[in-house]
Structure formats: C-alpha cells, structure tokens
MIFIDO-566802 format. One line per field, with one value per residue: residue in one letter; x, z, y of N, C-alpha, C in turn; residue number from 0. Coordinates in Angstrom, 3 decimals, m for minus. Layout:
<fimis>
resn [A|...]
n_east [X|...]
n_up [Z|...]
n_north [Y|...]
ca_east [X|...]
ca_up [Z|...]
ca_north [Y|...]
c_east [X|...]
c_up [Z|...]
c_north [Y|...]
resi [NUM|...]
</fimis>
This chain:
<fimis>
resn [M|L|P|S|K|L|L|D|W|K|K|V|A|M|K|N|W|T|Q|Y|N|S|I|V|D|D|V|K|V|H|L|N|Y|G|K|S|P|S|I|E|F|I|P|S|P|I|D|G|N|D|L|W|Q|L|F|G|I|L|Y|N|D|C|N|E|A|A|M|A]
n_east [69.785|68.609|67.256|63.985|63.008|65.309|65.840|65.194|67.056|66.638|69.177|68.473|70.355|69.908|69.740|70.665|69.749|69.683|67.896|66.310|64.801|62.335|59.877|57.950|55.677|53.802|53.855|55.249|58.800|60.029|63.505|64.262|67.392|68.710|68.817|67.088|66.169|63.803|60.881|58.936|55.812|53.836|50.775|49.176|46.571|43.240|39.784|36.720|34.545|33.541|35.402|37.230|37.509|39.171|41.241|42.564|43.293|45.324|47.109|48.099|49.360|51.190|52.336|53.954|55.202|57.011|58.563|60.129]
n_up [62.411|61.688|59.519|59.721|58.282|56.218|52.678|49.340|46.998|43.395|40.901|38.097|35.537|33.661|30.862|31.637|34.455|37.386|38.765|41.332|42.524|44.934|46.809|49.383|51.870|49.820|48.427|45.637|45.094|43.569|43.370|42.008|40.804|39.878|38.319|39.547|41.745|43.089|44.767|44.076|45.479|44.466|44.766|45.912|43.830|45.470|46.994|47.046|48.114|49.548|48.563|49.946|51.744|50.796|49.938|52.256|53.300|50.947|51.474|54.037|54.212|51.850|52.780|55.358|54.269|53.288|55.853|56.175]
n_north [m133.110|m135.853|m137.426|m138.982|m141.606|m143.948|m143.214|m143.823|m142.437|m141.940|m141.036|m138.590|m137.371|m134.746|m132.393|m129.255|m129.737|m131.765|m134.340|m135.824|m138.563|m140.352|m142.109|m141.756|m142.629|m143.787|m141.363|m139.598|m137.563|m135.579|m134.232|m131.504|m130.179|m127.085|m124.265|m122.792|m124.339|m126.932|m128.452|m131.286|m132.768|m135.730|m136.889|m140.190|m141.023|m140.712|m141.252|m140.119|m138.466|m134.852|m132.667|m130.558|m132.132|m134.308|m132.551|m131.744|m134.281|m135.013|m132.803|m133.121|m135.448|m134.963|m133.300|m134.892|m136.314|m134.396|m133.874|m136.253]
ca_east [68.984|68.534|65.570|63.366|63.478|66.295|65.408|66.384|67.082|67.687|69.586|68.408|70.933|69.312|71.005|71.120|69.918|69.835|66.714|65.683|63.116|62.095|59.038|57.722|54.762|52.935|53.976|56.071|58.901|61.012|63.937|64.858|68.326|69.477|68.764|66.170|65.818|62.269|60.468|57.512|54.812|52.861|50.519|48.757|45.279|42.372|38.710|35.856|32.872|33.737|36.620|38.076|38.611|40.286|42.403|43.227|44.461|46.775|47.841|49.171|50.327|52.627|53.646|54.221|56.398|57.868|58.766|60.483]
ca_up [62.869|60.949|58.660|60.361|57.060|54.966|51.258|47.938|45.705|42.373|40.207|36.685|34.855|32.650|30.542|32.465|35.505|37.852|39.367|42.429|42.647|45.616|46.935|50.741|51.901|48.536|47.702|44.927|45.524|43.217|43.631|40.692|40.912|38.549|38.202|40.833|42.291|43.368|44.968|43.965|45.641|43.645|45.649|45.175|44.180|46.792|45.850|47.822|47.177|49.478|48.100|50.904|52.523|49.970|49.987|53.657|53.281|50.474|52.228|54.777|52.981|51.552|54.296|55.978|53.401|53.320|57.081|56.128]
ca_north [m133.769|m137.327|m138.193|m140.662|m142.742|m144.074|m142.628|m144.381|m141.790|m142.137|m139.902|m138.742|m136.309|m133.932|m131.934|m128.582|m130.027|m133.007|m134.685|m136.790|m139.238|m141.527|m142.305|m141.206|m143.220|m143.658|m140.086|m139.434|m136.750|m135.407|m132.866|m130.582|m129.324|m126.218|m122.655|m122.461|m125.744|m127.081|m130.006|m131.729|m133.680|m136.559|m138.254|m141.246|m141.365|m141.065|m141.605|m139.233|m136.764|m133.865|m131.693|m129.861|m133.675|m134.626|m131.715|m131.800|m135.802|m135.060|m132.079|m133.672|m137.051|m134.321|m132.709|m135.546|m136.825|m133.483|m133.890|m137.672]
c_east [68.892|66.855|65.082|63.206|64.882|65.397|66.268|66.436|68.015|67.874|69.550|69.123|70.160|70.245|71.662|70.763|69.897|68.336|66.757|64.591|63.340|60.483|58.843|56.172|53.789|52.773|54.931|56.963|60.226|61.889|64.432|66.104|68.670|69.427|68.102|65.540|64.447|62.396|59.110|57.354|54.238|52.122|49.671|47.733|44.350|40.222|37.861|35.082|33.009|35.454|37.132|38.074|39.091|41.211|43.060|43.782|45.372|47.534|48.892|49.574|51.513|53.168|54.198|55.080|57.363|58.542|60.026|61.966]
c_up [61.467|60.371|59.419|59.577|56.398|53.762|50.539|47.022|44.790|41.220|38.493|36.306|33.733|32.239|31.255|33.868|36.254|38.756|40.314|42.397|43.743|45.816|48.866|51.404|51.379|48.115|47.213|45.003|44.360|43.546|42.611|41.481|39.842|39.244|39.270|41.229|43.173|43.801|44.171|44.215|44.484|44.386|45.024|45.101|45.413|46.088|47.407|47.519|48.003|49.116|49.155|51.804|51.940|49.762|51.358|53.514|52.343|50.433|52.753|54.407|52.384|52.602|55.512|55.294|53.327|54.689|57.225|55.850]
c_north [m134.378|m137.940|m138.899|m141.910|m143.386|m143.475|m143.377|m143.535|m142.305|m140.701|m140.131|m137.577|m135.853|m133.077|m129.688|m128.827|m130.947|m133.353|m136.134|m137.462|m139.986|m140.998|m142.642|m141.580|m143.276|m142.147|m140.241|m138.067|m136.837|m133.830|m132.771|m129.974|m128.459|m125.067|m122.695|m124.061|m125.741|m128.567|m130.327|m132.899|m134.160|m137.359|m139.087|m140.811|m141.570|m140.765|m140.754|m138.173|m134.953|m133.329|m131.080|m130.924|m133.965|m133.610|m131.713|m133.271|m135.505|m134.062|m132.538|m134.962|m136.619|m133.920|m134.229|m136.321|m135.455|m133.812|m135.409|m137.331]
resi [0|1|2|3|4|5|6|7|8|9|10|11|12|13|14|15|16|17|18|19|20|21|22|23|24|25|26|27|28|29|30|31|32|33|34|35|36|37|38|39|40|41|42|43|44|45|46|47|48|49|50|51|52|53|54|55|56|57|58|59|60|61|62|63|64|65|66|67]
</fimis>
C-alpha cells in the first residue's frame, strides 16, 4: 500500500539515534529511531471552550496524519 501523500522527511542525526521530521496537514510528525523507536504527533494549536470537543479534534487530526 502506497502512502496517500508524498512526504518530505528531514533527517536529523543525533548521537545514538536518528530523528525524521515532516509536516502532514498542520501536524508535525517526528519519527525517532533508536533503541526504542517512537513517534510524536505535534498538532497545531486550536481554540475553544469544550475540552472534550478539542480533544476529539486533536485526536482526529493526529489520526489522519498517522494514516497519511
């Protein structure tokens, strides 16, 4: 299965691990490769009053970035 979007990954070499950075639909994605690989989703800020609605929006944005 091919990704739906071509991403421009930037490689950052650290001392004992490597990080790849990209942006998918206003969500920054960091792939950390080392002893224990991890992924970070950093969504763009949003505004509102309802905590659960904001949580749902951020969760949806990060989930869509993961599917890209």
